[in-house]
C-alpha positions as CSV (number, residue, x, y, z in Angstrom):
1,M,6.3,-20.6,-4.5
2,K,9.1,-18.3,-6.0
3,K,7.7,-18.3,-9.3
4,K,4.1,-17.5,-8.0
5,G,5.4,-14.7,-5.8
6,L,7.2,-13.2,-8.9
7,L,4.0,-13.8,-11.0
8,W,1.7,-11.9,-8.6
9,G,4.3,-9.3,-8.2
10,I,4.1,-7.9,-11.7
11,P,0.7,-6.7,-11.1
12,I,1.0,-5.5,-7.8
13,G,4.0,-3.4,-9.3
14,F,2.2,-2.2,-12.4
15,I,-0.7,-0.7,-10.3
16,N,1.5,0.8,-7.9
17,G,3.5,2.2,-10.7
18,F,0.9,3.5,-13.0
19,F,-1.1,4.9,-10.1
20,A,1.6,5.7,-7.8
21,S,-0.5,4.0,-5.2
22,G,-2.6,0.9,-4.8
23,G,-0.2,-1.9,-5.0
24,G,-0.3,-2.4,-1.6
25,I,-3.8,-2.9,-1.6
26,I,-3.7,-5.3,-4.4
27,A,-0.9,-7.1,-2.4
28,V,-2.9,-7.5,0.7
29,L,-5.7,-9.0,-1.3
30,I,-3.3,-11.5,-3.2
31,L,-1.2,-12.4,0.1
32,Q,-4.7,-13.2,1.9
33,K,-6.2,-15.4,-1.0
34,F,-3.5,-17.0,-2.7
35,F,-0.6,-17.1,-0.1
36,S,-3.1,-17.8,2.9
37,L,-1.8,-15.3,5.1
38,D,-3.7,-13.7,7.9
39,E,-4.9,-9.9,7.9
40,K,-1.8,-8.9,10.2
41,K,0.9,-11.0,8.1
42,A,-0.9,-9.8,4.7
43,H,-0.5,-6.1,5.8
44,A,3.1,-6.1,7.2
45,T,4.4,-8.1,4.3
46,S,2.8,-5.8,2.2
47,I,4.8,-2.7,3.2
48,M,7.8,-4.8,2.8
49,I,6.8,-5.5,-1.0
50,I,5.8,-1.6,-1.4
51,L,9.1,-0.3,-0.2
52,P,11.4,-1.2,-3.3
53,L,8.2,-0.3,-5.5
54,T,8.1,3.3,-3.7
55,V,11.9,3.7,-4.4
56,A,11.5,2.9,-8.1
57,G,8.6,5.3,-8.3
58,V,10.4,7.9,-6.5
59,F,13.1,7.9,-9.1
60,V,10.8,7.6,-12.2
61,Y,8.4,10.3,-11.2
62,T,11.3,12.6,-10.0
63,M,13.3,12.5,-13.3
64,A,10.1,13.0,-14.9
65,G,9.6,16.6,-13.4
66,F,6.4,15.0,-11.7
67,A,7.2,15.2,-7.7
68,D,6.5,18.2,-5.8
69,M,9.5,18.2,-3.5
70,G,7.9,21.1,-1.2
71,N,4.6,19.3,-0.5
72,I,6.8,16.2,-0.1
73,V,8.7,17.5,2.7
74,K,5.8,19.2,4.2
75,A,4.0,15.7,4.5
76,A,7.0,13.3,4.9
77,G,7.2,13.9,8.8
78,G,3.4,13.3,9.6
79,A,3.4,10.5,7.0
80,T,6.0,8.8,8.8
81,L,4.5,9.3,12.4
82,G,1.2,8.2,11.0
83,A,2.7,5.0,9.7
84,L,4.7,4.2,12.9
85,L,1.4,4.7,14.7
86,G,-0.5,2.5,12.4
87,A,1.9,-0.3,12.3
88,K,1.9,-0.4,16.3
89,L,-1.8,-0.5,16.2
90,L,-1.8,-3.1,13.7
91,S,-0.1,-5.5,16.3
92,R,-2.8,-4.7,19.0
93,L,-6.2,-5.1,16.7
94,S,-7.7,-8.3,15.8
95,G,-7.8,-9.4,12.4
96,R,-11.4,-9.1,12.1
97,F,-11.4,-5.2,12.9
98,I,-8.4,-5.0,10.8
99,R,-10.5,-6.6,7.9
100,I,-13.4,-4.4,8.4
101,G,-11.6,-1.3,8.9
102,F,-9.5,-2.0,5.7
103,G,-12.6,-2.7,3.9
104,A,-14.4,0.5,5.3
105,V,-11.4,2.5,4.1
106,M,-11.6,1.0,0.5
107,V,-15.1,1.8,0.1
108,F,-14.5,5.3,1.2
109,A,-11.8,5.9,-1.0
110,S,-13.6,4.3,-4.1
111,V,-16.6,6.5,-3.5
112,K,-14.3,9.6,-3.3
113,L,-12.5,8.6,-6.8
114,L,-16.0,7.8,-8.2
115,I,-17.9,11.1,-7.5
116,G,-14.7,13.2,-7.2
117,G,-13.5,16.1,-4.7
């Protein structure tokens, strides 16, 4: 089981590092499909997987001069509040609702990326 987690962690980390996002999306899918976690556990576990990836990304992007500290400070408070509310809501929703909502967000994001703007 440990080797399986390590092997699946490599693409999750690569995607998160390369795109500065997206590792959590892949982690949720992998945790559900290959580790048989339900929606709630997959999403919650994904957050904990992303934590060290985020710390590593912050270091690399900041050292490369790509981080915009002004916008980071402005968005961090709201993003933290949103994360707390989202995590609290996750515990109250059904797995089916979470799955449909997650899928809808992924479709919306995909369309926005494909058409731009």
